[in-house]
Every structure is written in C-alpha cells, then in structure tokens.
C-alpha positions in Angstrom: 0.1 0.1 -0.1 1.2 3.6 -1.0 1.4 5.6 2.3 0.1 9.2 2.3 -0.7 11.7 5.3 -3.8 13.2 6.1 -4.1 16.5 5.3 -5.4 18.6 8.6 -5.2 22.2 7.1 -8.3 24.2 8.1 -11.3 25.2 5.7 -13.9 27.6 6.3 -16.8 26.3 7.8 -14.5 23.3 9.4 -12.8 22.9 13.0 -9.5 23.9 13.0 -7.3 20.7 12.6 -10.0 18.9 11.0 -8.9 16.4 8.0 -10.0 17.0 4.4 -12.8 14.6 4.1 -12.4 12.4 0.6 -14.7 13.7 -2.1 -16.9 12.0 -4.1 -16.0 10.4 -6.8 -17.5 12.3 -9.9 -20.6 10.5 -11.8 -19.1 8.9 -14.9 -20.8 9.6 -18.1 -22.2 6.7 -20.3 -18.9 6.7 -22.9 -16.8 6.6 -19.8 -18.8 3.8 -18.0 -18.8 2.1 -22.0 -14.9 2.6 -21.8 -14.6 1.2 -18.5 -16.7 -1.9 -19.0 -14.7 -3.0 -22.4 -11.3 -2.5 -20.3 -12.5 -4.7 -17.5 -13.7 -7.3 -20.3 -10.6 -7.0 -22.4 -8.4 -7.1 -19.2 -10.5 -10.8 -18.3 -9.9 -12.5 -22.1 -6.7 -11.6 -22.3 -5.6 -12.7 -18.7 -4.9 -10.0 -16.7 -6.0 -9.5 -13.6 -8.4 -7.0 -12.2 -6.1 -4.8 -9.7 -2.3 -5.6 -11.4 -0.3 -3.7 -13.7 -0.3 -4.6 -17.6 3.4 -6.2 -17.6 4.1 -4.9 -21.3 1.3 -3.4 -23.3 3.3 -3.8 -26.2 3.4 -7.4 -25.7 -0.3 -7.4 -24.9 -1.1 -5.7 -28.2 1.3 -8.1 -30.4 0.6 -11.5 -28.7 -1.9 -11.6 -26.9 -4.7 -9.5 -28.9 -2.9 -10.2 -31.9 -2.9 -6.1 -33.0 0.2 -5.9 -35.0 2.1 -2.1 -34.0 4.4 0.3 -35.9 6.3 2.8 -33.6 8.0 5.5 -35.2 9.0 8.5 -34.9 6.3 10.8 -35.5 5.7 14.9 -35.7 5.4 15.9 -32.1 1.8 16.7 -31.9 0.8 13.1 -33.2 0.2 10.5 -30.4 -0.9 7.5 -32.3 -3.8 6.3 -34.7 -5.6 2.9 -35.6 -6.5 1.9 -38.7 -9.2 -1.2 -38.9 -10.9 -3.1 -41.9 -11.6 -6.1 -43.4 -10.8 -7.9 -40.2 -7.7 -6.7 -40.0 -5.5 -3.7 -37.7 -3.1 -1.7 -37.0 -1.6 0.4 -34.8 0.8 3.6 -34.9 2.2 5.3 -32.0 5.2 8.0 -31.6 7.7 5.4 -30.6 9.9 9.0 -30.1 7.6 10.0 -27.1 8.6 8.8 -23.2 7.3 5.0 -22.9 4.9 6.2 -20.5 3.3 8.7 -23.1 3.5 5.3 -25.6 1.7 3.0 -23.0 -1.1 5.2 -22.7 -1.9 5.8 -26.3 -1.4 2.0 -27.1 -3.9 1.2 -24.8 -6.2 4.5 -25.9 -5.9 2.7 -29.4 -7.0 -0.8 -28.5 -9.5 0.7 -27.0 -11.1 2.2 -30.3 -10.6 -2.1 -31.5 -12.3 -3.2 -28.4 -15.2 -0.3 -28.1 -16.3 -1.3 -32.0 -15.0 2.2 -33.5 -15.5 2.2 -37.1 -12.2 2.9 -39.4 -12.9 6.6 -39.8 -11.0 8.1 -36.9 -8.9 10.9 -36.6 -5.2 11.0 -35.5 -4.8 11.2 -32.3 -3.2 14.1 -30.6 -1.6 14.5 -27.4 -4.4 16.7 -26.2 -7.1 14.1 -27.3 -5.3 11.5 -24.8 -5.2 14.2 -21.8 -9.0 14.6 -22.0 -9.6 17.6 -24.3 -12.6 15.9 -26.7 -16.1 16.0 -26.7 -15.8 13.0 -29.3 -17.4 10.4 -27.7 -15.2 7.9 -29.0 -12.5 9.6 -27.9 -13.6 9.1 -24.2 -14.7 5.7 -24.2 -10.8 5.0 -25.8 -9.5 7.3 -22.6 -11.4 5.9 -20.4 -10.4 2.4 -21.9 -6.7 2.9 -21.3 -7.2 4.4 -18.1 -9.1 0.9 -16.9 -6.8 -1.2 -18.5 -3.3 0.5 -17.4 -4.7 2.2 -13.8 -7.4 -0.4 -12.9 -9.8 1.2 -10.5 -9.4 -2.3 -7.8 -5.7 -1.4 -8.3 -5.7 2.2 -7.8 -7.9 1.8 -4.7 -5.8 -1.1 -3.0 -2.4 1.2 -3.3 -3.8 4.2 -1.8 -4.8 4.6 2.0 -7.5 6.1 3.3 -5.2 9.5 3.8 -5.2 12.2 1.6 -2.6 11.6 -1.4 0.4 13.6 -1.3 2.6 14.3 -4.7 4.9 11.3 -3.3 1.7 9.8 -4.0 1.2 10.4 -7.1 4.4 9.2 -8.3 4.5 6.0 -6.5 1.4 5.2 -8.2 2.8 6.6 -11.6 5.9 5.0 -11.2 4.0 1.2 -10.5 1.3 1.3 -13.4 4.2 2.8 -15.6 2.0 5.8 -16.7 2.8 9.9 -16.4 2.8 11.7 -13.4 -0.5 13.7 -14.5 -2.3 10.4 -15.6 -2.1 9.3 -12.4 -3.4 12.2 -10.7 -6.2 12.2 -13.4 -7.2 8.6 -12.1 -7.3 9.8 -8.7 -9.2 12.4 -9.6 -12.0 10.1 -11.8 -12.3 7.5 -8.8 -12.9 10.5 -6.2 -9.6 10.0 -4.3 -7.7 13.4 -4.6 -9.7 16.1 -2.5 -6.8 17.9 -3.2 -6.3 17.7 -7.0 -6.5 21.5 -7.8 -2.9 21.8 -5.6 -1.5 18.8 -6.7 -2.2 19.9 -10.3 -0.5 23.2 -9.9 2.6 21.3 -8.1 2.8 18.6 -11.1 2.4 22.0 -13.8 5.5 23.5 -12.1 7.7 20.6 -12.1 7.7 20.1 -8.9 7.2 16.3 -9.5 10.6 16.4 -11.2 12.4 16.4 -7.4 10.2 13.8 -6.2 10.9 11.4 -8.9 14.8 11.9 -8.4 14.5 11.7 -5.0 11.8 8.6 -4.8 13.8 6.7 -7.9 11.1 4.4 -7.7 11.4 1.5 -9.9 10.1 1.9 -13.4 8.5 -1.2 -15.7 11.1 -3.4 -17.6 8.9 -3.7 -20.6 10.0 -3.2 -24.2 9.2 0.1 -24.2 11.3 1.1 -21.7 14.0 -0.5 -23.6 13.1 0.6 -26.9 16.1 3.1 -28.0 15.5 5.8 -30.8 17.8 4.1 -33.3 15.4 1.1 -33.0 12.6 3.0 -35.1 10.8 2.7 -36.4 10.2 -0.6 -35.3 7.4 -3.1 -36.6 5.7 -5.9 -35.2 7.4 -9.1 -36.7 3.7 -10.2 -38.0 3.8 -7.4 -40.5 7.9 -7.4 -40.9 7.8 -9.0 -44.4 5.1 -6.7 -45.5 4.8 -4.2 -48.2 4.6 -1.5 -45.3 8.1 -3.0 -44.1 9.2 -2.5 -47.3 8.0 1.2 -47.7 9.9 2.2 -44.9 12.9 -0.1 -45.7 13.2 2.3 -49.1 12.4 -1.3 -50.9 9.6 -0.4 -52.8 8.0 2.9 -53.8 4.5 4.5 -52.1 3.0 3.5 -55.8 4.3 0.3 -55.9 2.7 -0.1 -52.1 -0.3 1.6 -53.1 -1.3 -0.2 -55.8 -0.5 -4.0 -53.9 -3.0 -3.0 -51.0 -5.4 -1.1 -53.3 -4.8 2.3 -51.8 -4.1 5.8 -53.4 -0.7 6.4 -53.7 -1.7 10.1 -52.4 -2.8 8.7 -49.0 0.2 6.0 -49.0 2.7 8.8 -49.5 1.7 11.2 -47.0 1.4 8.6 -44.6 5.2 7.5 -45.4 6.0 11.2 -45.3 5.2 11.2 -41.3 7.5 8.8 -40.6 10.6 9.9 -42.9 10.0 7.3 -45.2 
C-alpha cells in the first residue's frame, strides 16, 4: 500500500485541524462507463488480473490481442492512430515519446478497437489523449486506457485512507507505468484526490521531477522502456515482411505499395512522409 498523510489544513466552515474529507467520485458519463467496461472485459480476455499493472502493453497488443504495432518517430503533436478494415487492424504510435506516453497511446488505440469504433477515426493528438475532447469515441478510448493501465481495484488497493500527496501520485505513476499527470487524473476520476487542484499546480510547476529523483521508484521493465531512438521505426514481427516494411526500408515506392494494397498513392505517400520514409 502506498502511504499518504492526512492533511489537517483548516477550511472555511470546518473545525481547525479537522482532516480534509475525501470527495466522492464524479458520476461517470455513459461513454466513460462504456470504455471502462470494455477495458475490464479486455483484461479478463487477455488474462490480466483485476488489479495488477499490465506487464508490457506492447506485448499485450502484439501477442495477446494479435494487433500489429508500428512504432515510429512521428511529428511531436501526433500520439498515434489505428487503422482497421476487412478483419485486420494496425496501430501506429509515436515511439519517440517517453515510454509512459507511448503506453497510454497504445492502450487508447486498443480501446478504439475493443469499443468497436469504425475505421474513420482522426489521428490522435496528445491533447485528445489528455481528455480535451467531446468526441464520444475518444472519451470511450480514454476511459478504456485508464482502466486497462490503472484498474480501479488496483489504484484503490494502493492508496490508503489518507489524502494522497505528490509522493503518492509519483509512486502510483511508477507502479502502473504512466505519467504523473495521468496518475493524478485517475485518482481524481475515482474520487481519491480532494486536493486535486493543488496537486495539479505542483505538477504543472514541475515539482514532481524532484520527487521522482528523490524517491527513484522502479520503472516497468518492458519493451518500451528498452526502446532506443535507433530502433525506430519498429514493426511487429507479424508485419515485418509486409508492404509497409518494404516502404519504410526503401525497398518499395509509395506507388508500388498503393497498387499492392489497393490504396490511393497520395495517401500512402503522405503517411510515409510522417515517418520519414
């Protein structure tokens, strides 16, 4: 259990020294409930427990969910995207970003697939993944990613009855392999952070960096943590000999790949340009 101290800050209308009362979780909307439910179903189907961290989200997609992944150095504003059609799917993610961000992106894109979203999805930006969206499909995918990576049962089991501190948030982020702000959002969604605004100010001010350095909590030992810039682009073994691989390796042109997969050449060329092919 992650220990956290109870805050005894006086409040207007409260007895001096009385502890802050934990606020109730916000009532989740329909789309949030749909995404979380699909994540719980996915955890069961993929052999994950109800509270444990995902050992390696990349392995979960590629091996357990049979969804090939392409990791590439995409433009900074792009988080990732998913393509699906004819019973097949392919997830793209910006592998140049920190592992915690890539984990959430992969979980988000898997959420689109598990929630049954159609193939006509926009490319996901980091703004979208941070919750700045009213698109029902994106809300569902975000809720899916949050529950998949930080299951409610696991978060509640790690946070004691005291009010979480910045140290609590950092330890939670390290345990589940997510960013500090993602861990705080999750605590807030579950009604476990009455001091959410203060903690967010501290994170926005960069105070969590010193906490990470001081506590030095263990990070997940997964494929994304070991990924190096020179490994990009990285394709799943299932598509290593594909037309996409040939395009990225320079063994085939955009026109040749377009003819092979029955796609507009201009679209292939634009997609290839994103990853420098």
